[in-house]
N, C-alpha and C positions, 0 to 999 in steps of 0.2 A: 161479747159474744161467747159464748160456749162451744157450739156446735155448727158445721157448716157443711149442709150438704151438698153435693156438687154431681149433677147429673151429666153423665156422658152416652155419646153413643159414636166417637172415633170423628166425628164430621168435623172441619176447621170450626166451626162454631163453637162445637161442643169443647174444644182442646184451647179455645178464647177462655170459655169458661172455665176449666180448668186451672188455667193459669189464674187467672182472677179469684176463682175461690181458694186458691191455695196461698195468694199473695194475702188477700183478706184474713184467711186463716193465719198465716205467719204474723202478721201485725196486729192480730187482736188476741193472740195467743190462745185461739181457738181449737180443737181437733176439727180434722178434713175428714169426710166422709166420701167415697166417688160411689157412685152407681151405676149402674147399667140394666137394663130391662131388657129382656128377651121376651119374644111372644109365646105364649102357652101353646098355640098352635100354628103349622106351617100349610100354606096353600101351596097345594098343587095341581096341577093341569090335569083334567078327566078327559078322556074321549070317548067315545066308543058309539058304533051305531047311528053316526054321522050327527051325533050331540057332543060338543064341546062347554066345557065347563071347570071348574075349580072345588075342591074338594078340600078338607082339612085333615092333617094328620097331628096329633102330638108332638110338639117340639120338642127333640132331645138336648140338651145343653152340651156344648162342645167347645173346645180348646180356641176356638176363633169368637164365640160369643166374649171370651176374657177380653180379647184384643183390646177393646175401649179400655179396661181397667188396667191392664198391663203398660199402654200409653201414660195414663195417669200417674202411674206409681214412679216411672220412670221420670215424668215431670217433674213429680214431688221430691224424686231422689238427687237429679239435679240442684234442687234447691236447697238440699237438706233438712226438706220438710215429712214429718210423721204422716202416713195415708193411710186410712181403713179404706179395703171396698168390699162391696156386696153385689155379687150378681141376682137380681132379682128376676122374678118370672111374671109375666101377663100384659094387662093393660097399662101402658108406661106410665099415665097421669096417677092413675089411681096408687099404683106401685110405689111412687115416688112420693106421693101425699103421705099414702099409708104409713111408709119407712120414715119419712120425715117426721111424721107424728110420734112412733115407737121410741125412734131415739131422740125425741124433744130438740128437734133444731131449731135453731135458732134464726136460718136464713136458708133457703136453696136458691143455690145459682146454676142456669141455665144458659144455653145459648140460644141464640135469636133464632139459627135454623139449624135442621139436622139434615140426615139423610133422606130422600125421595124428591119426588118431583112436586108433588104438591106443598110439601113445608118449604120448598124452596120459593114459590112463585109469592108467597106472604111471610106474615110472622110464621114462624112454625108452629104445627099445631098444640105439639107440647107445649111447648112454651106460652102458648095462648093457655091451654088447660090449667095448667098448673098456676097461671094468675086469676084464673075464673074459681080452682075448687081448692087452692091452699089456704089454708087459715092462719099461715103464717109468712112472713115478708120473702118473696119473690125475686132475686134480681136477675135480669136476662142481660147478658154479655152480648156487646155486639162488637167487631173489630174495631180496637181504638186506632185513634192518629198516629199516637204515641205511646209510651211505655204505662204499661198495667200499672205499674209501682205510683204513679201519680193520682191513680183511685185509692192506691192504700195508706197513701200517706195524708189525702185528704181524710180515709175514714179514722187513723190517727189522732 
């Protein structure tokens, strides 16, 4: 393996994916790349004349959008592992798949559940979407009973 792409949204499951992706990158001497995808549009409540609904305005990336990537960098620094990060914008699955293709990632690592109530009810919609859309291997990280290092040892 040369390049491992790690998708993160800062959720506990995504942090597990970050840890697993970093350990795999270390074991395989591969380049680790973390991505976080923000929406292109923000939904805002609109009301007037007795009608309520939602409208969309363009999302302006801000410092908070980088928090999941900053957390991934901190986790990588704790292990002395080099990590490249990229903030993407748009449809989460399409952006991750497209970026994985652009950097010719050998593996995509994602958590099993991210932020959001719907995603927490079943296997996350992002992980399901990646499994369906990606034309490269996808590893869905789930909470391990023990140290993640066991997976890295099995991979080596």
